[in-house]
N, C-alpha and C positions, 0 to 999 in steps of 0.2 A: 503493500500500499504506500503511495507517495503522499506528499503534502497535500496535493489537491484532493485525494481521496479523504483525507482527514477532514479538510475543509467542509466537504460535502456532508459529513457526518454531524456537523454543527447545525443548529436550528436556524441560524441566520447566515446568509451568504457573507463571508469575510473576504473583502477585496483590498489589495494594497491601496492605501490612502482613500479608499472609498470613492463614492461618486464625487463628493465635494472636493476632496484633496486633488484628484486627477483632473477635474475641470479647472481648479484653480492654477495648477501647473500649466495647463494648455492656455489659459487666459494670459498668464504672465508671459509665456513664450510668444503668443500671437501679437502682443503689443511690441515685441522686440524683433519681429521678422522684418527683413528688408522688404521693400515693395515687390521685388523680383520673387523672393521666397514665398512671400504671402500669395502672389498670384499662381505660382505653380502649385502650392498646397491647395488653394481653393479649387483649382481645376481638377486635382486628383480626387478631392473629396466633394465634388459637385454632386448634390442630390443625396449626400450621406450614403456612400455605396455599401450599404449593408443589406444582407438578406432580410426582406420584410418579415419572414417567418421566424427569424431569430428573436428570442425573448430577451429584451433589454431590461436588465435588473435596475438600471437607474432611470429608465422612463424618459419621456419627452422633456426637453429642457428649454426649447426656444433659443438656445445659444447657437453661435456659428458652428458650421460643421467641424471645423478643427478642434473645437472645444467639445461638442456633443459626442464625437467618435473617440474621445480620449479613453473611454472605458470599454470599447468594442473588444479589445484583447481579452478582457475578463468574460465578456458575453460569450465568446467563441470557444472558451476552454472546454465546455462540456462536450461539444461536437468534435473538437480537435484536442483530444486528451494529451497527444504529444506535445502540446504547447505548454501544458501545466508547469513543467520545471523551467520554462524560459523566464518566469517572473521573479526569480530570486537566486541567490547563491548562498548556500548554508556554510559559511565560514565559521568553524568553531571558535568560541571565545578564547580558547587556549592557543589558537594558531598564530604563527607569525606571518608577516606579510609575504615572505618568500614561499610560504606554503598555501597562500590563500586559494590558488587555483586547483589545489588538490581537491576542492569541493566542487569543481565544475566537471560533471561527467561528460566524457567524450561521446558516450552514447545518447544521452538525453539532452545535454546542453544546460545553460544556466543563463541568467539575464545578460551577462556581458557578451557571451558567444552569440546569443540570439540577437542582441542589439547590433553587433558587428555585422551579422549576416543580413539583417534587414537594411542596414545602412548600405551594404554593398548592392542590394537590389535597387535602391534609390539612385545610386551612382551609375548603375550599368545602362549602357545605351540599348542593350538587348532585352531589358525587362519591358514587359507589356504594361498597358495602363492599369488592368486589374491587379497585377503583381505589385505595381508601385503604389496603388491606393492602399493595399493591405499592408505593404511594408511601412508605409507612412503612419498608418494607425497603430501598428506594432511600436514603432519608434516613438510616437508621442506617449504611449503607455509605459514602455519599458524605461525610458529616462526617468519617469516618475517613480516607478518601482525601485529603481536603483538607489534612489535617495530616501527611501523609507528604511531607517536603520535596521529593522528586523527582517528586511529582505537581503541583509548582507551579514547576518549572524545567527548563530544557534548555540544552544548549550545542551545538545541532545534532546531538545524540547520542540522540534519543528518550528524554529524561529519564533519562539514565544507562545506558539499555539497550545503548548502543553503546560503553561504557567497560569493556573487559576488566580484571579484577582477579584477583590471586591471593588466595583467602580462606583465611587461615591457611595450611595445606599443600595446599589445593586449588588447582592451577594452572589459569589460564584456557585453554580450548581452543575452537577454532573448530568450529561445528557443520557437519555434511555439507552443509547448504544453502549454506554460504559466508557469510563476513562477519558471522556472529552468534556472539557468544562467551558461554561460561558457565564460571565465575561472571562476572557483570558487576555494575557499581555499583548499578544499580536493583534487580536480584534480591536481592543481599545485604541492602539496606536494607528490602525488602519482607518478607523472611522470616528469613534467616540471622542477622542481628544481633539481631533480636528474640528469637530462640531462644537466642542467647548471653546476652542480658541476663536472660531468664527461664529459668534453668536447669532449674526444675521442670516447665515446659511445662504449666502449670496456669493458664488465664486467670482463674479465680474467685480463686485465691490471689494471683496477680499483681495483679489489680485491687484486692484488699484492701490489698496493700502500697503500691500507688500512692495509694489514698485516704488512707493513714496518712502517707506521705512528703510528699504535696502538700496536706495538709489546709488549711493556712493559705492557700496560693496559690489553691486552689479557691474558697475564700470570696471572694477579691479578684476572681477571674475572673468570678464570678457577679454582681458589682456592675458589670461592664462591660457596655456596650451590645452587642447582637448586630450584628456587622458582618463579612459574608463577605469584603469587600475587605481589611479589616485581617488577617483570618486567612490569606488566600491570600498576602499580602505577607510576613507573619511567616514562613510556611513557605518562601517563596522566599529570604528573607534567610539563613534557617538552611541552605538548600541551599548558598548561595554561601560562607557562612563556615565550615561544618562539613563538609557532605556532600561537596563538592568541595574546599573550602579546607584540610581536614585530610589530604588524600591526600599521601603522601610525595613524589611528583613533581608539580610545578605544572602544571596543564592551562591552556593558553592560552584566553582568551576568544574564541570564534570570532565572525566577523561573521555575524549571523543570516541564514539562507537556508532555503528549504523543503527538508525532508528527508523522504524517504518510506522509507528503509532505511538500514542501517548502512553500505551501500556508497556513499552520497552524501557531499557534501562532500569530495570527493577521498578517498573510502575512509576516512572518519573512524574506524571501529572498528579497521582495520588500523594506522592511524597511531597511535592511542592505545595499541594493543597494544604498540608499541615502547617505551612508557614503563615497562612492567612494574610497573604500580601494585600495591601490596600493602595489603590490609585485615587487620591483625593485631591483637594485644593492645594495642598503642599507639593504633591508630585506635579501637578498641573503647572504650577508656577515655574518649576525647573524645566518641564518639557516644553512649554509653550514657545520659548525663544528658539529652541531646536527645530520644532516644527515648522515655525514661520520661516526660518532661515533655510531649512531644506526644500520647502516648497518654492521659495524664491530662487534658490540655486538651481533646482531642477528646471524650472521654467527658463531661466536665463541660459543654462547650458543646452536645453532642447533647441532654443533659437539659435544659439551658436552653431550646433551641428547642422541645422537645416540652411542657415546662411552660408555655411561653407560648401554645401552641396549645390546650392542655387544661388550663387553670388549675384 
């Protein structure tokens, strides 16, 4: 069973950054695209090129296609199960940077290998319109995924999916399928914390606030070289220092081992449940600056990638 199968066992779909986070990243990027890149992207996504029979978990938004299609890669996972590992790279908390790509299976791929492959499709003169449309939708999504700290780290816990937490007054409960808990650390970082940070639940307004808050930093980020390895490691370190590090009860670093479900590693979810971790206002104060900065970074870097391809 892979992480995608674990997510399906949860009562609520858990998507990286959720609807609001991915749409915010796309809005930040859209505001920074060059006129040429914006025109090419609009042509590729004209009419929102998605199968009308595909169930859209995020629903209609009324947002520009570039933003509305930012969650398509999550919608398609159930039909294209081979794409599920493309959304993350499970770098163990104990890993060194030299060994971070030990976590990227050559057979299934990971977020960085998938992102590089889709960027190659966009650059290729031999790629067709449909191929490029899908590649663009994958790229928009995967750049966001890469900046969610728990999509670049794990502690034998499926990237935090096996870490039960009480989220404010919502206590962690075990699902009927057994040894899967909601809320969990991964889920609250995907969706719940973002919704706490953006109380208006308006990606367009949130993106505008991020553009203003991080204007100076965005200018410096644009001067940096595009380096997916640096971006992954940056997210990984944030997971260690903040996502795990700021939990009220210290979680021991596990010796890395293969984990296929939350029942593995001596029933890791049930063991961690005994810690009674809480994500509350205190944790939110520490996490909020990281969430805002990572969303702003993701949007800026997404624009950088596309502006380089379509100067």
